[in-house]
N, C-alpha and C positions, 0 to 999 in steps of 0.2 A: 604294322598297323597303318591304316590310312591316316594321312595328315589333313583330311577333310572334316570340317566342323560346319554344321548347318544351323541356322537361326530361323525360328518361326515365332513371331510375336503379334501382339495386337497394339504395338507402340506407334504405328504410322511412321512417316518420314518428316514431319513438320518440326519435330523437336530433335534434340541431340541423343536421345536414348539409344537408338541402334548404333550410331557411331561410337558411343562410349562403350557398349558391349564389344565392338570390334577392337577397340583400344585395350580393354582389359585382356581379352584373349591374346592379342598379339604381344602384350607386355609379358605374359607368362610363357607363351609357346610361339616364338617369333616366326617359325616356319609353317604355321597354321595356314591352311587354305580355307577361307571363310566363304560359305555360299548362303546367300539370303533366300530362303524358300518364299517367305512372304512376311511383310509387316502390316499388311492390310486387313488382318482378321478384325471383325467388328469387336469393339471393346467388350471384354469379359465373356466372349462367345466360346466357350470351352468345346462345345460339340462341333462348331465350324473348324476350330483348330484341329480337333481330332480327325476330322475327315480330310482336311488339306494335308496333314501329315501322313495319313493313310495312303493317299494316292501319290505321294511324293517320294517317301524314303526308299521304296524298292529300286529306284533309279540311281542310287548313290553307291559308291564303292563299299565293299565289305569292310567293316571296321570304322565307318564314319561315326562321329559323335554328333547326335542331334540334340540341340538345346531348344526347348520349347517353353516360352514364357507367355501364357495367357492365364492370368493368376488373380482372379477376383478375391481370393483369400489371403493375398499377401499381408504379412504382418500378423496373421492369426495363428492358431494352433495347427493349421494344415501343414503336413510334412513336405519337406523338400526331399526329392528322391532321384536316385540314378538306377537304371536297369541295363543289364547286358543280355543281348540275344545273339543268335548265330550270325545276324546280319549287321549288328553294330550296337551302339550305346545310345541311351536316351536319358536326358537330364531334364526334369520337369517338376512342377508341383504335383502333389498326389491328389488331384481333383477330377480324375477321369479322362484327362487329355490324351493319355496313352492307351485308352480303351481299344481302339480299333487296331493298334499295333499288337497288343496282347491277344486279340482275337485271331490274329494271323500267325504270330510268332511265338515260339516257346521261350518263356523267360528262363535264363540260365542262372541269373544272379540279381539281386536287388538289394539296395541299401538305402537307409535314410541318411541324409547328409547331416551328420552330427559333428563331424570333425572340423572345427572352425580353422584349423591350420591351412585348409585348402580354400578358404574364403578370403575376401579382402579384409584388411585389418579392422576397418570399421564398417558395421553393417547397419544400413538404414531400415526402417520399418516399412518403407514403401518401394524400394528398388532392389529386390533380390535378383532381378535379371542381371544387374551389374555386380552385386556384392556376393552373390552365392552361385547362381547357376552359370554365369560366364566363366568365373575362375575355376569351378569344378570341371566344366567342360574342357577347358584348356589344359588342366592338369591331367585329366584322362587321356587327352590327345597326346600329351607328351609322356605317357607311360605309367602314370601313377595307378596302382592296382585298385580295383573297386573296394577291396576290403579295407583300404586305408581311409576311405571317404566317410565311413560311418558304420552303424550296426546293421546287421542283416535283417531284412523284413520279407514277408510274403503276402501279407494281407493288404493288397493295393486297392485303391477306390477305382471301380470301373463301372461303366453303364453298358447295356446290351448293344451289340452290333445290329443296326436296323435291318430287317428282312421282310421281303414280301410274303404274303400268306396265300396259299392255293385254296380256293373254295371248292365245294363239291360239284358245283355247276361248271367248273373249268375256269372261272374268272380267277384273276390274280389281283389281290389287293395290295397295293404298295403305297408309299408316301414320298413326299418331296424330302429329299436328303440334303440338297445343297442348291443354292442359286449363285452362279458365277457372275463376274462383273459384266458380262454381255446380257445378263438376264435369262440365260439359258437355265431351265429347270431340270436339275438332275435328281433322279429318283433312286430308290433302293431296289429297283427291279433289275436283275442281272440279265445279260444277254443269253445265257445258257437256260434261262427259265422261259424263253420265248420260242415259238416255232421258227425254224430256220428260214421259212419263206416270208416271215414277217406279216403273215395274213391275220391280223388282229385289229381290233378297234381300241384306241386309247382314249380314256375319258378323264378329264380334269375339270371340276365344277360342272358347267353346263356346255363345255366344249368338247367335241368329239373328232378324233383324228383317225382316219382309215389307213391302216398299214404302217410298217416301220420301214423308213427309208434308209439309204446309205449315206446320204450327205445333205447338207442344208440346201444346196443348189438344185435339188430335185423338185422343189416347189417354187411358185412365183414369189417375187419379193413382197414381204408383208404377210405371207400365209404361215399358218402353224404347221409344224413338221415334227413327227416323232422319229427318232433315230438312235443308234447306239453310239454313245460318246467315246472319247478316247480312253476312258477308265473302264469300259465295258458295261456301263449301265445305261438303262433306257433314259433318254433325255427328250425334253419337249422344248422347242425353240420357235422363234419367229425368224424367218430369213431376213437378215439385215435389220432386225428389230429387237425389241426387249420383251420376251414373253412374260416374264414375271411382273413387270411394270404394267404391261397392257392389261393383264387380268387380276392384278392385285394379289398375286400368289405369295404364300409364306411357307417357310420350312415347316414340315410336319403335315401338310395337307394331303388328302387321300388322292391316289391315282388308281384307276381301274383299267385292267387289260382284259378284254374279252375276245374269244374266238369269233371271227365274223360269221361263221355258220350258225352261231346262237342268235343271230339277228340283232347283234349289239349296235 
């Protein structure tokens, strides 16, 4: 089994929360190799965390344990869970944060974390990242079987994977899925849904972009550009600028792709 454990949270780096999770993991599994995917998820943004996890986990070694703590329901009756797939393990609150993983991977096993033997001795109502999720992740990494962690479950909380919809006139209606720290607007429109020659018009609000380019540098500085990003999705950007900020774009807004021969 891999000795890699990843962490994805909305804790930020101004406080000691992330370091504390590292300490808990290393105290239980001293040879763990901890990778921080991100701790910059906006507070309580479960869907943003689901997306960042979705584009990150495929690049980790098989058997990696992924601990995800974006948990607006901490201390409530929401379940704490662990799941096993063919690519690795995921430990998280049962709030939909694993939705995009489950849309891609077959779940082989899932448990509710009910066995307090694998938690810290004292559990607070507000920091399950330290007291439940980190120790469970560390125990998994060190070989504790899933069945020891709690009772089997199958009815996990999920939300649908966003997907663009093709219209009868050939248009593709998608939405803003994610905005990265550069202000690049990432949509739910996949590369394989677009013509290979990129000969389309992309509309967002009242802005129109002709053609899908290959790189940011194909347009002058400050211009809008549509291109396929590193995750294989249609992206709208401003070269050396912040597209989302310039236009006031938010996650969920509509993006329309039309064939140029339709006079778009």
